Structures are given as structure tokens and as C-alpha cells.
KOLDOKOL-258683 format. One record per residue: residue number from 1; residue in one letter; y, z, x of N, C-alpha, C, O, CB in turn. Coordinates in Angstrom, 3 decimals. Glycine has a CB too. Example, Ala and Ser with C-alpha at 12.3 -4.5 7.8 and 13.67 -1.06 7.14 Angstrom:
    nr   rest         nY         nZ         nX        caY        caZ        caX         cY         cZ         cX         oY         oZ         oX        cbY        cbZ        cbX
     1      a     -5.690      7.800     13.190     -4.500      7.800     12.300     -3.300      7.800     13.200     -3.319      8.465     14.236     -4.473      9.046     11.308
     2      s     -2.250      7.080     12.850     -1.060      7.140     13.670      0.030      7.870     12.900      1.138      8.039     13.409     -0.598      5.725     14.084
// end
This chain:
    nr   rest         nY         nZ         nX        caY        caZ        caX         cY         cZ         cX         oY         oZ         oX        cbY        cbZ        cbX
     1      m     79.872    -34.249     92.147     80.101    -33.944     93.505     79.291    -34.845     94.090     78.116    -34.951     93.738     79.851    -32.565     93.937
     2      t     79.863    -35.644     95.108     78.684    -36.508     95.686     77.846    -35.925     97.107     78.251    -35.075     97.900     79.380    -38.007     96.068
     3      a     76.707    -36.595     97.130     76.082    -36.024     98.048     76.754    -35.841     99.593     77.371    -36.738    100.167     74.948    -36.722     98.025
     4      g     76.544    -34.702    100.057     77.059    -34.531    101.313     78.762    -33.757    101.187     79.284    -32.991    101.998     77.009    -36.135    102.031
     5      a     79.267    -34.226    100.027     80.374    -33.630     99.925     80.706    -31.937     99.714     80.085    -31.289     98.871     80.797    -34.324     99.004
     6      e     81.550    -31.441    100.414     81.963    -30.045    100.152     82.168    -29.590     99.001     83.166    -30.089     98.480     82.953    -29.744    100.682
     7      p     81.388    -28.500     98.096     81.680    -27.823     96.950     83.082    -27.413     96.620     83.535    -26.681     97.501     80.945    -26.780     96.961
     8      t     83.761    -27.602     95.824     84.929    -27.024     95.465     84.910    -25.502     95.350     83.852    -24.872     95.336     85.323    -27.602     94.279
     9      r     86.017    -24.976     95.274     85.829    -23.395     95.666     85.396    -22.936     94.373     84.697    -21.928     94.262     87.253    -22.505     96.238
    10      r     85.915    -23.880     93.020     85.176    -23.363     91.440     83.668    -23.438     91.570     82.930    -22.667     90.957     85.601    -24.474     89.986
    11      a     83.243    -24.361     92.362     81.835    -24.849     92.326     81.025    -23.396     92.895     80.131    -22.815     92.280     81.604    -26.396     93.421
    12      q     81.558    -23.021     94.136     81.224    -22.110     95.195     81.354    -20.896     94.261     80.420    -20.114     94.435     82.209    -22.147     96.607
    13      i     82.417    -20.421     93.123     82.535    -19.464     92.358     81.450    -19.369     91.670     80.790    -18.331     91.717     83.530    -19.502     91.685
    14      l     81.019    -20.569     90.810     79.966    -20.466     89.803     78.528    -20.356     90.469     77.731    -19.773     89.735     80.039    -21.719     88.852
    15      t     78.048    -20.744     91.591     77.235    -20.675     92.439     76.948    -19.172     92.584     75.898    -18.711     92.135     77.664    -21.375     93.542
    16      t     77.887    -18.369     93.221     77.786    -17.218     93.729     77.611    -16.207     92.369     76.854    -15.238     92.313     79.035    -16.979     94.696
    17      a     78.592    -16.734     91.192     78.675    -15.635     90.161     76.985    -16.100     89.450     76.517    -15.319     88.622     80.371    -15.808     88.900
    18      a     76.281    -17.189     89.775     75.050    -17.283     88.722     74.192    -16.229     89.702     73.508    -15.371     89.143     74.221    -19.135     88.398
    19      e     74.228    -16.291     91.123     73.278    -15.409     91.893     73.431    -13.784     91.459     72.579    -12.945     91.169     73.607    -15.615     93.543
    20      l     74.859    -13.722     91.545     75.220    -12.054     91.264     74.558    -11.669     89.748     73.609    -10.910     89.553     77.193    -11.743     91.200
    21      f     75.148    -12.232     88.985     74.515    -12.050     87.401     72.888    -12.322     87.292     72.115    -11.623     86.637     75.298    -13.261     86.286
    22      a     72.597    -13.271     87.929     71.144    -12.874     87.940     70.327    -11.845     88.485     69.184    -11.573     88.116     70.641    -13.662     88.335
    23      g     71.011    -11.262     89.428     70.512    -10.507     90.251     70.753     -8.767     89.562     69.951     -7.835     89.618     71.236    -10.934     91.704
    24      r     72.067     -8.790     88.969     72.809     -7.284     88.299     72.831     -7.347     87.071     72.934     -6.292     86.445     74.323     -6.917     88.629
    25      g     72.740     -8.591     86.377     73.200     -9.100     85.258     74.904     -9.132     85.050     75.648     -8.612     85.881     72.500     -8.317     84.237
    26      f     75.448     -9.872     83.725     76.500    -10.224     83.849     77.400     -8.868     83.429     78.520     -8.983     83.925     76.623    -11.479     83.131
    27      h     77.289     -7.889     82.831     77.536     -6.759     82.995     77.595     -5.860     84.291     78.382     -4.917     84.217     76.877     -6.423     82.298
    28      g     77.066     -5.967     85.171     77.021     -5.179     85.881     77.588     -5.943     87.486     77.238     -5.599     88.614     75.636     -4.595     85.657
    29      v     78.416     -6.898     87.159     79.033     -7.472     88.118     80.586     -7.620     87.699     80.865     -8.236     86.670     78.320     -8.736     88.423
    30      s     81.543     -7.078     88.467     83.035     -7.111     88.298     83.640     -8.195     88.780     83.095     -9.019     89.514     83.671     -6.065     88.872
    31      m     84.718     -8.233     88.412     85.579     -9.537     89.095     85.784     -9.251     90.507     85.733    -10.121     91.377     87.145     -9.806     88.421
    32      a     86.077     -7.706     90.777     86.300     -7.295     92.429     85.059     -7.491     93.003     85.207     -7.756     94.196     86.772     -5.686     92.785
    33      d     83.850     -7.474     92.653     82.293     -7.915     93.316     82.438     -9.089     93.477     82.277     -9.448     94.643     80.918     -7.733     92.504
    34      l     82.748    -10.065     92.577     82.606    -11.645     92.734     83.396    -11.969     93.646     82.906    -12.476     94.655     82.908    -12.517     91.576
    35      g     85.075    -11.743     93.553     85.536    -12.154     94.571     85.129    -11.748     95.863     85.191    -12.580     96.768     86.569    -12.018     94.440
    36      a     84.742    -10.660     96.084     83.938     -9.857     97.396     83.058    -11.057     97.933     83.105    -11.635     99.019     82.790     -8.331     96.878
    37      a     82.225    -11.257     96.817     81.179    -12.046     97.311     81.464    -13.297     98.058     80.885    -13.667     99.079     80.414    -12.354     96.295
    38      c     82.885    -14.201     97.129     83.308    -15.264     97.295     84.174    -15.368     98.577     84.553    -16.489     98.914     83.864    -15.580     96.185
    39      g     84.499    -14.338     99.282     85.426    -14.116    100.224     86.908    -14.261     99.908     87.676    -14.912    100.617     85.111    -14.896    101.200
    40      i     87.259    -13.624     98.814     88.236    -13.715     98.130     88.748    -12.568     97.156     87.875    -12.108     96.420     88.004    -14.737     97.587
    41      s     89.942    -12.066     97.041     90.174    -11.051     96.084     89.669    -11.253     94.752     89.372    -12.365     94.315     91.479    -10.828     95.988
    42      g     89.557    -10.023     94.015     88.983    -10.398     92.474     90.419    -11.025     91.960     90.307    -12.107     91.383     88.332     -8.809     91.353
    43      p     91.731    -10.505     92.087     92.707    -11.416     91.327     92.742    -12.539     91.960     93.490    -13.164     91.209     94.076    -10.952     91.174
    44      a     92.473    -13.267     92.811     92.482    -14.538     93.207     91.515    -15.581     92.318     91.564    -16.807     92.213     92.110    -14.476     94.634
    45      l     90.768    -14.757     91.825     89.833    -15.518     90.917     90.170    -16.311     89.753     89.687    -17.325     89.250     89.024    -14.709     90.448
    46      y     91.347    -15.389     89.417     92.207    -15.853     88.142     92.754    -17.046     88.376     92.961    -17.828     87.448     93.349    -14.950     87.742
    47      k     93.059    -17.337     89.660     93.414    -18.638     89.694     92.339    -19.853     89.294     92.527    -21.068     89.232     93.869    -18.781     90.997
    48      h     91.549    -19.329     89.129     90.405    -20.713     89.159     89.555    -20.380     87.404     89.458    -21.257     86.546     88.807    -20.494     91.031
    49      f     89.177    -19.320     87.279     89.002    -19.222     86.038     89.957    -17.999     85.098     90.530    -17.147     85.777     87.555    -19.041     86.020
    50      t     90.095    -17.939     83.751     90.457    -16.885     83.164     90.016    -15.701     82.968     90.749    -14.714     82.897     90.615    -17.119     82.416
    51      s     88.661    -15.682     82.852     88.080    -14.037     82.871     86.819    -14.366     83.121     86.529    -15.563     83.128     88.188    -12.996     81.428
    52      k     85.816    -13.376     83.376     84.355    -13.225     83.886     83.808    -13.925     82.337     82.788    -14.603     82.467     83.750    -11.278     84.369
    53      d     84.243    -13.856     81.223     83.471    -14.513     80.212     83.722    -16.317     80.342     82.938    -17.086     79.786     84.010    -13.821     78.659
    54      a     84.629    -16.696     80.955     85.198    -18.057     81.038     84.376    -18.507     82.149     84.084    -19.701     82.076     86.824    -18.179     81.286
    55      i     83.926    -17.889     83.145     83.029    -18.077     84.269     81.397    -18.416     83.716     80.826    -19.497     83.859     83.120    -16.644     85.207
    56      l     80.799    -17.118     83.017     79.754    -17.379     82.228     79.770    -18.796     81.491     79.106    -19.777     81.825     79.691    -16.306     81.312
    57      a     80.612    -18.710     80.482     80.700    -19.884     79.820     80.735    -21.191     80.354     80.110    -22.103     79.813     81.601    -19.805     79.198
    58      e     81.403    -21.355     81.357     81.412    -22.397     81.904     79.968    -22.710     82.762     79.424    -23.814     82.752     82.619    -22.353     82.629
    59      m     79.545    -21.728     83.378     78.115    -21.906     84.036     76.848    -22.232     83.044     75.887    -22.931     83.366     77.759    -20.519     84.805
    60      v     77.018    -21.646     81.887     75.825    -21.760     80.944     76.163    -23.292     80.302     75.366    -24.228     80.359     75.764    -20.365     79.668
    61      v     77.379    -23.352     79.738     77.477    -24.960     79.266     77.576    -25.977     79.988     77.450    -27.062     79.421     78.436    -25.255     78.572
    62      g     77.814    -25.956     81.356     77.907    -26.940     82.484     76.434    -27.147     82.765     75.965    -28.282     82.843     78.782    -26.405     83.829
    63      t     75.762    -26.142     82.906     74.057    -26.233     82.669     73.709    -27.017     81.881     73.007    -27.962     82.242     73.344    -25.125     82.199
    64      s     74.013    -26.895     80.841     73.463    -27.686     79.390     73.657    -29.113     79.768     72.752    -29.898     80.049     74.425    -27.320     77.814
    65      h     75.095    -29.397     79.741     75.405    -30.627     80.133     74.817    -31.294     81.213     74.627    -32.505     81.106     76.520    -30.636     80.313
    66      r     74.445    -30.605     82.407     73.764    -31.737     83.365     72.459    -31.883     83.068     71.960    -32.989     83.277     73.806    -31.453     84.874
    67      l     71.714    -30.917     82.576     70.548    -31.060     81.785     70.354    -32.483     80.746     69.401    -33.258     80.823     70.559    -29.756     80.948
    68      l     71.122    -32.558     80.098     71.209    -33.327     79.107     71.869    -34.797     79.664     71.370    -35.816     79.187     72.001    -32.559     78.022
    69      n     72.689    -34.907     80.402     73.102    -35.991     81.088     72.141    -36.703     82.160     71.940    -37.910     82.288     74.251    -35.580     81.676
    70      v     71.711    -35.858     82.744     70.649    -36.449     83.949     69.246    -36.859     83.213     68.550    -37.835     83.493     70.263    -35.121     85.261
    71      g     69.015    -35.931     82.261     67.899    -36.264     81.417     68.210    -37.539     81.194     67.534    -38.391     81.771     67.680    -35.467     80.169
    72      t     69.354    -37.972     80.264     69.691    -39.037     79.558     69.194    -40.315     80.733     68.227    -41.068     80.617     71.406    -38.924     79.080
    73      e     70.228    -40.259     81.895     69.916    -41.265     83.004     68.719    -41.376     83.210     68.342    -42.529     83.418     70.435    -41.040     84.205
    74      r     67.721    -40.335     83.235     66.280    -40.441     83.529     65.744    -41.630     82.721     65.208    -42.630     83.198     65.498    -39.089     83.167
    75      v     65.960    -41.378     81.474     65.155    -41.824     80.337     65.869    -43.652     80.373     65.187    -44.674     80.289     65.532    -40.632     78.629
    76      e     67.296    -43.580     80.511     67.431    -45.008     80.354     67.044    -46.137     81.615     67.119    -47.365     81.568     68.870    -45.145     79.995
    77      a     66.592    -45.231     82.780     66.231    -45.882     84.040     64.780    -46.335     83.971     64.324    -47.268     84.632     66.452    -44.927     85.249
    78      a     64.074    -45.558     83.078     62.768    -45.443     82.824     62.045    -46.918     82.232     62.815    -47.538     81.498     62.676    -44.236     81.828
    79      d     60.885    -47.477     82.410     60.763    -48.840     82.088     60.041    -48.849     80.456     60.054    -49.810     79.687     59.788    -49.629     83.360
    80      d     59.382    -47.388     80.183     58.890    -47.265     78.948     58.824    -45.224     78.700     59.124    -44.340     79.501     57.196    -48.273     78.962
    81      p     58.474    -45.161     77.726     58.388    -43.621     77.288     57.633    -42.938     78.128     57.944    -41.800     78.479     57.821    -43.351     75.941
    82      s     56.485    -43.589     78.574     55.542    -42.626     79.600     56.150    -42.433     80.751     55.923    -41.448     81.453     54.147    -43.178     80.007
    83      a     56.907    -43.275     81.025     57.632    -43.300     82.828     58.903    -42.372     82.295     59.343    -41.460     82.995     58.325    -45.378     83.730
    84      a     59.393    -42.656     81.126     60.552    -41.454     80.727     60.347    -40.012     80.782     61.246    -39.242     81.121     60.948    -41.561     79.352
    85      i     58.894    -39.547     80.376     58.417    -38.630     80.248     58.230    -37.921     81.501     58.727    -36.836     81.804     57.525    -38.854     79.597
    86      e     57.182    -38.914     82.444     57.341    -38.400     83.761     59.031    -38.315     84.391     59.280    -37.386     85.159     56.395    -39.393     84.666
    87      a     59.636    -38.852     84.199     60.984    -38.750     84.811     61.579    -37.451     84.302     61.934    -36.680     85.193     61.923    -40.007     84.449
    88      l     61.754    -37.063     83.093     62.486    -35.800     82.416     61.200    -35.030     83.017     61.801    -33.989     83.280     62.850    -35.750     80.431
    89      i     59.845    -34.765     83.439     59.308    -33.524     83.966     60.078    -33.449     85.225     60.941    -32.602     85.452     57.700    -33.489     84.164
    90      d     59.649    -34.548     86.164     60.369    -34.371     87.289     61.630    -33.748     87.568     61.868    -33.095     88.583     60.477    -35.318     87.646
    91      w     62.689    -34.049     86.321     64.007    -33.444     86.664     63.802    -32.186     86.351     63.950    -31.437     87.317     65.228    -33.979     85.990
    92      h     63.486    -31.615     85.258     63.425    -30.633     84.866     62.647    -29.461     85.838     62.872    -28.251     85.823     62.986    -30.921     83.715
    93      v     61.971    -29.966     86.422     60.896    -29.341     87.101     61.781    -28.784     88.888     61.624    -27.754     89.542     59.376    -30.756     87.192
    94      d     62.613    -29.933     89.130     63.330    -30.005     90.325     64.741    -28.770     89.598     64.992    -27.708     90.167     63.803    -31.999     90.823
    95      f     65.222    -29.069     88.753     65.997    -27.929     88.082     65.568    -26.442     87.968     66.314    -25.597     88.461     66.165    -28.306     86.806
    96      a     64.645    -26.136     87.474     63.942    -25.076     87.806     63.612    -24.541     89.095     63.327    -23.346     89.175     63.029    -25.227     87.312
    97      l     63.613    -25.337     90.209     63.212    -24.911     91.349     64.727    -24.513     92.153     65.021    -23.579     92.899     62.230    -26.079     92.031
    98      r     65.351    -25.437     91.735     66.688    -25.497     92.623     67.677    -24.245     91.986     68.177    -23.351     92.670     67.539    -27.218     92.462
    99      d     67.804    -24.381     90.759     68.485    -23.093     89.859     67.928    -22.299     89.248     68.122    -22.279     88.032     69.215    -23.324     88.945
   100      r     67.150    -21.478     89.770     66.124    -20.458     88.841     67.505    -19.561     88.637     67.682    -19.552     87.418     64.429    -19.493     89.782
   101      a     68.304    -18.989     89.117     69.641    -18.081     88.806     70.250    -18.761     87.567     70.606    -17.959     86.703     70.849    -18.053     90.152
   102      l     70.373    -19.561     87.395     70.932    -20.305     86.052     70.122    -20.007     84.965     70.706    -19.654     83.940     70.983    -21.878     86.131
   103      i     68.879    -20.069     84.955     67.694    -19.872     83.841     67.766    -18.335     83.387     68.050    -17.996     82.238     66.036    -20.230     84.525
   104      v     67.445    -17.354     84.542     67.975    -16.197     84.326     69.028    -15.804     83.627     68.879    -15.145     82.598     68.130    -15.835     85.171
   105      v     70.299    -16.174     84.116     71.856    -15.836     83.538     71.273    -16.005     81.812     71.074    -15.069     81.037     73.451    -17.315     84.181
   106      q     71.088    -17.466     81.531     71.186    -17.792     80.347     70.265    -17.020     79.670     70.615    -16.613     78.562     71.079    -19.070     80.171
   107      d     69.310    -16.760     80.022     67.770    -16.089     79.362     68.352    -14.614     78.843     68.314    -14.129     77.712     66.217    -15.815     80.818
   108      r     68.893    -14.091     80.055     69.401    -12.569     79.982     70.575    -12.302     79.368     70.762    -11.346     78.616     69.588    -11.982     81.235
   109      d     71.559    -13.315     79.738     72.860    -12.651     79.196     73.480    -13.876     77.906     74.666    -14.180     77.776     74.151    -12.394     80.755
   110      w     72.718    -14.237     77.351     72.850    -15.225     76.145     74.021    -14.453     75.430     75.178    -14.864     75.346     71.339    -15.436     75.113
   111      e     73.582    -13.382     74.975     74.351    -12.675     74.087     75.888    -12.455     74.453     76.754    -12.321     73.589     73.693    -11.433     73.917
   112      s     76.099    -12.436     75.617     77.492    -12.110     76.597     78.223    -13.444     76.512     79.412    -13.552     76.813     77.142    -11.688     78.421
   113      l     77.476    -14.443     76.098     78.540    -15.853     76.264     79.340    -15.727     74.768     78.914    -15.191     73.745     77.495    -17.727     76.432
   114      p     80.482    -16.319     74.962     81.438    -16.039     73.748     80.598    -17.188     72.593     79.722    -18.042     72.729     83.437    -16.496     74.186
   115      a     81.271    -16.751     71.634     80.487    -17.736     70.436     80.351    -19.052     70.236     79.358    -19.658     69.835     80.920    -17.588     69.339
   116      e     81.644    -19.553     70.607     82.361    -21.167     70.979     81.071    -21.769     71.835     80.347    -22.684     71.441     84.140    -21.121     72.191
   117      a     80.932    -20.999     73.194     80.241    -21.679     73.995     78.571    -21.417     73.735     77.740    -22.058     74.379     80.771    -21.324     75.357
   118      r     78.254    -20.595     72.911     76.885    -20.510     72.215     76.606    -21.530     71.336     75.531    -22.120     71.227     76.716    -19.324     71.468
   119      d     77.715    -21.729     70.655     77.521    -22.900     69.871     77.443    -24.056     70.562     76.383    -24.673     70.452     78.453    -23.055     68.974
   120      e     78.342    -24.536     71.289     77.894    -25.662     72.286     76.978    -25.989     72.925     76.598    -27.158     72.994     78.364    -25.761     73.022
   121      v     76.397    -24.944     73.570     74.970    -24.830     74.398     73.817    -25.111     73.154     72.839    -25.830     73.357     74.729    -23.022     75.231
   122      r     74.000    -24.637     72.225     72.871    -24.911     70.979     72.794    -26.200     70.592     71.711    -26.624     70.190     73.145    -24.171     69.644
   123      t     74.082    -27.158     70.655     74.055    -28.330     70.355     73.534    -29.088     71.617     72.925    -30.131     71.378     75.316    -28.697     69.846
   124      l     73.679    -28.728     72.901     73.477    -29.718     73.946     71.951    -29.711     74.360     71.334    -30.636     74.889     74.430    -29.405     75.196
   125      q     71.337    -28.079     73.893     70.092    -28.271     73.987     69.174    -29.050     72.756     68.126    -29.679     72.902     69.700    -27.016     74.243
   126      r     69.899    -28.798     71.565     69.183    -29.740     70.650     69.118    -31.248     71.019     68.047    -31.812     70.798     69.818    -29.649     69.338
   127      a     69.934    -31.823     71.448     70.168    -33.111     71.786     68.938    -33.370     73.056     68.270    -34.382     73.269     71.868    -33.286     72.250
   128      y     68.941    -32.262     73.659     68.073    -32.379     75.036     66.501    -32.284     74.721     65.595    -32.804     75.373     68.484    -31.076     76.144
   129      v     66.411    -31.622     73.749     65.047    -31.255     73.113     64.357    -32.634     72.612     63.296    -33.169     72.934     65.264    -30.158     71.778
   130      d     65.430    -33.020     71.650     65.315    -34.647     71.014     65.178    -35.643     71.925     64.449    -36.622     71.768     66.557    -35.144     70.224
   131      l     65.991    -35.380     73.061     65.753    -36.857     74.011     64.333    -36.664     74.790     63.960    -37.646     75.431     67.163    -37.123     75.378
   132      w     63.417    -35.390     74.810     62.062    -35.418     75.275     61.304    -35.813     73.747     60.523    -36.762     73.682     61.569    -33.810     76.065
   133      a     61.561    -35.164     72.827     61.004    -35.552     71.500     60.870    -37.030     71.205     59.856    -37.517     70.706     61.837    -34.982     70.457
   134      g     62.047    -37.777     71.571     61.870    -39.210     71.200     60.976    -40.259     72.170     60.533    -41.364     71.859     63.290    -39.750     71.102
   135      q     60.873    -39.603     73.337     60.282    -40.267     74.274     58.556    -39.738     73.938     57.630    -40.543     73.835     61.038    -39.873     75.839
   136      l     58.429    -38.475     73.827     56.804    -37.961     73.455     56.461    -39.075     72.219     55.433    -39.749     72.288     56.679    -35.971     72.754
   137      i     57.372    -39.207     71.126     57.056    -39.906     69.981     56.616    -41.023     70.584     55.422    -41.313     70.499     58.106    -40.105     68.978
   138      g     57.629    -41.937     71.386     56.908    -43.113     71.951     56.003    -43.528     72.428     55.621    -44.681     72.629     57.178    -43.459     72.462
   139      v     55.454    -42.219     72.717     53.809    -42.334     73.634     52.819    -42.266     72.384     51.710    -42.793     72.472     53.363    -40.710     74.962
   140      d     53.110    -41.801     71.555     52.467    -41.228     70.599     53.262    -41.205     69.068     54.043    -40.374     68.605     52.171    -39.899     71.157
   141      a     52.740    -42.429     68.514     53.650    -42.705     67.055     52.978    -41.704     65.808     53.498    -41.644     64.694     53.480    -44.635     66.477
   142      d     51.952    -41.067     66.120     51.351    -40.104     64.899     51.926    -38.979     65.414     51.310    -37.968     65.075     49.608    -39.937     64.643
   143      l     52.840    -38.782     66.079     53.460    -37.192     66.486     54.742    -36.976     65.645     55.665    -37.787     65.576     53.950    -37.014     68.281
   144      s     54.691    -35.942     65.098     56.085    -35.612     63.899     57.084    -35.451     64.587     56.823    -35.312     65.782     56.092    -34.255     62.908
   145      l     58.325    -35.406     64.274     59.251    -34.876     65.096     59.218    -33.721     65.332     59.648    -33.301     66.406     60.274    -35.056     64.801
   146      d     58.687    -32.886     64.369     58.855    -31.181     64.406     57.598    -30.768     65.572     57.631    -29.712     66.203     58.480    -30.296     62.507
   147      a     56.600    -31.712     65.711     55.608    -31.327     66.748     56.014    -31.552     67.986     55.858    -30.794     68.944     54.411    -31.948     66.629
   148      a     56.732    -32.979     67.976     57.171    -33.344     69.566     58.236    -32.385     69.952     58.301    -31.919     71.089     57.816    -34.959     69.787
   149      r     59.105    -32.078     68.966     59.835    -30.957     69.312     59.329    -29.721     69.973     59.790    -29.190     70.984     60.340    -30.604     68.295
   150      a     58.283    -29.332     69.233     57.291    -28.016     69.449     56.928    -28.152     71.198     57.131    -27.344     72.104     55.565    -28.160     68.269
   151      q     56.300    -29.553     71.215     55.865    -29.808     72.455     56.687    -29.695     73.859     56.366    -29.300     74.979     55.463    -30.964     72.308
   152      a     58.080    -30.302     73.211     58.950    -30.034     74.505     59.565    -28.572     74.679     60.402    -28.482     75.577     60.188    -31.048     74.500
   153      h     59.368    -27.780     74.186     59.866    -26.303     74.143     58.550    -25.711     74.633     58.676    -24.687     75.304     60.423    -25.676     72.550
   154      v     57.264    -26.175     74.419     56.195    -25.307     75.395     56.350    -25.918     76.805     56.152    -25.279     77.839     54.443    -25.451     74.885
   155      v     56.663    -27.004     76.760     57.184    -27.423     78.270     58.121    -26.496     78.968     57.879    -25.692     79.869     57.960    -28.775     78.241
   156      f     59.296    -26.789     78.336     60.296    -25.774     78.934     59.993    -24.561     79.065     60.248    -24.120     80.186     61.372    -25.671     78.317
   157      g     59.520    -23.805     78.310     58.936    -22.374     78.906     57.960    -22.331     79.668     57.619    -21.212     80.049     58.513    -21.504     78.034
   158      l     57.416    -23.170     80.001     56.430    -23.266     81.092     57.286    -23.448     82.529     56.971    -22.707     83.459     55.370    -24.591     80.783
   159      i     58.091    -24.180     82.670     58.620    -24.978     83.578     59.583    -23.884     83.850     59.589    -23.454     85.003     59.104    -26.449     83.161
   160      n     60.595    -23.230     82.783     61.694    -22.125     83.027     61.031    -20.478     83.018     61.709    -19.462     82.863     62.915    -22.300     81.688
   161      s     59.708    -20.523     83.203     59.203    -19.240     83.886     59.159    -19.319     85.390     58.807    -18.363     86.081     57.784    -18.894     83.405
   162      t     59.540    -20.531     85.893     59.795    -20.442     87.354     60.460    -19.254     87.964     59.984    -18.947     89.057     60.559    -21.509     87.711
   163      p     61.317    -18.601     87.589     62.004    -17.346     88.411     61.176    -16.463     88.271     61.126    -15.570     89.117     63.368    -16.770     87.994
   164      r     60.343    -16.465     87.225     59.218    -14.954     87.381     57.815    -15.223     87.856     56.947    -14.377     88.073     58.894    -14.135     85.801
   165      s     57.704    -16.812     88.014     56.226    -16.991     88.256     56.021    -17.533     89.788     54.967    -17.497     90.423     55.580    -18.090     87.119
   166      a     57.241    -18.026     90.213     57.257    -18.837     91.440     56.447    -17.973     92.403     57.223    -17.083     92.752     58.776    -19.176     91.990
   167      r     55.194    -17.783     93.043     54.872    -17.307     93.915     54.287    -18.167     95.229     53.729    -17.665     96.205     54.203    -16.521     93.377
   168      l     54.512    -19.355     95.046     54.135    -20.383     96.109     55.162    -21.002     96.844     56.196    -20.719     96.239     53.423    -21.430     95.563
   169      d     55.466    -21.769     97.929     56.430    -22.341     98.363     56.784    -23.417     97.237     56.197    -23.585     96.169     56.140    -22.806     99.706
   170      v     58.045    -24.201     97.813     58.314    -24.710     96.457     57.789    -26.021     96.414     57.735    -26.580     95.318     59.772    -24.712     96.071
   171      e     57.268    -26.788     97.756     56.620    -28.009     97.004     55.086    -27.961     96.266     54.618    -28.780     95.475     56.535    -29.122     98.085
   172      a     54.404    -26.597     96.851     53.388    -26.302     95.956     53.580    -26.042     94.820     52.765    -26.469     94.003     52.766    -25.501     96.250
   173      m     54.663    -25.292     94.384     55.195    -24.794     92.979     55.565    -26.153     92.113     55.268    -26.232     90.921     56.660    -23.743     93.178
   174      r     56.324    -27.346     92.912     56.749    -28.205     92.060     55.608    -28.990     91.667     55.685    -29.631     90.619     57.802    -28.933     92.555
   175      e     54.184    -29.043     92.610     53.061    -29.827     92.039     52.433    -29.202     91.231     51.950    -29.831     90.289     52.186    -30.291     92.847
   176      l     52.199    -27.576     91.332     51.804    -27.151     90.010     52.586    -27.411     88.655     51.984    -27.619     87.602     51.693    -25.854     90.126
   177      l     53.687    -27.391     88.732     54.477    -27.228     87.399     54.437    -28.696     86.870     54.318    -29.004     85.685     56.139    -26.615     87.599
   178      t     54.518    -29.288     87.592     54.256    -30.881     87.422     52.974    -31.062     86.518     52.922    -31.475     85.360     53.979    -31.677     88.975
   179      t     52.042    -30.681     87.277     50.513    -31.096     86.913     50.621    -30.257     85.409     50.453    -30.781     84.309     49.044    -30.423     88.240
   180      m     50.881    -29.106     85.615     50.628    -28.033     84.208     51.307    -28.497     82.995     50.814    -28.395     81.871     51.255    -26.438     84.422
   181      a     52.778    -29.155     83.325     53.311    -29.893     82.272     52.750    -31.241     81.725     52.693    -31.437     80.511     54.508    -30.098     82.630
   182      r     52.387    -32.055     82.526     51.748    -33.189     82.481     50.735    -33.022     81.320     50.743    -33.622     80.245     51.161    -33.518     83.817
   183      r     49.582    -31.786     81.895     48.771    -31.375     80.868     48.979    -31.021     79.559     48.304    -31.389     78.597     48.298    -30.590     81.209
   184      a     49.984    -30.259     79.549     50.244    -29.499     78.389     50.900    -30.607     77.321     50.978    -30.387     76.112     51.259    -28.186     78.765
   185      l     51.296    -31.669     77.881     51.521    -32.873     76.863     50.704    -33.998     77.023     50.942    -35.185     76.803     52.869    -33.411     76.919
   186      q     49.619    -33.386     77.475     48.221    -34.392     77.317     48.592    -35.588     77.913     48.113    -36.564     77.335     47.685    -34.769     75.713
   187      i     49.246    -35.826     78.821     49.672    -37.112     80.009     48.899    -37.110     80.978     48.971    -38.077     81.735     51.059    -37.067     80.738
   188      d     47.944    -36.068     81.262     47.389    -36.213     82.621     46.030    -36.844     82.533     45.382    -37.058     83.558     47.302    -34.849     83.352
// end
């Protein structure tokens, strides 16, 4: 979707579903609840998605694709590994502050994802971790791949705690998360 463009009905359904699932859990939301929140009937949702499981799968798989795709774009646009790490931190912090509901849904409703979607998400997440790890090794050639992956996971844990830890306004939280991520990676 381009900047300023109206979101599609499908995108509106996914956004609404993320908020409802984050608030009540996947199993606490019916198709009728979701339809009502979207301003359409529950049965009308079936024009857009085959099931509630399909909504959850598209939501979580789509999020993983977006993290990897935008992360890859940021790395490719960077002049060097240090700049790439800065760009990755900025991207992930922006994602965590903007899409808190998606973090909650993925964390809490992981087991409700269909197995095929879980496998796809795991593959995408591994690629995202390795994207970060490659840049971390580019900055510190003595870092092992396992250590670089561990550092990436630590930073994700820190940043992805935002739905539970954000007590400041968005800009103050952005500054705090960015500073803490840089310090955790010892690039500050």
C-alpha cells in the first residue's frame, strides 16, 4: 500500500483482528465479533478469508515477511555493516511501537497458528535473525554465527517487550529502545 492510500478491506480486517486478538486472545474472538468490529456481518468476512485460522495465519506470516523484506531493504541501502545495524534497529523499533498488537498475537497465539503457517514463520524468522547476524559479524569478525544470532535474539526480546513495557510517550520510548538496543549490541 502506498503512503496516503486507503487500506483495503482485507487490510482493515487484519488490523482489526490483530487488535481484537491482542485484547481477548484468538479463541476469545468469534467471526461475528470480528465482523461487528469491522462493520460487516460475520458471514461477510468469508468473502475475504476462508476462516479465522486463515486470518491469524495471514496476519503472522505477513508480519514475518514484512520484517524480513524491510530489514533486507534497509541492509541493502546501508553503506556498511554498522549503518545496516543502525537501520535494522530503527526498523525493528518502529515496527514494535507501531504494531504492538501483532507482537502480542504472535507471542500468545502461536500455538493456534496452523502448522504450515508456523513452519513458514519459523523459516522467515530464521532468515531475519541471520540478516542481523550477518551484519553483526560484519562489524566484529571474531563473533561466531551462534553468538551473533544470540545477540539478535536478545535485542528482539528487548524491543518486542514494548507491548508490556511502554510507559513513556512514543518518541521517548523510541529513544529508550534504540539506546538500549545499541548498548546491548555494544555499538553505543
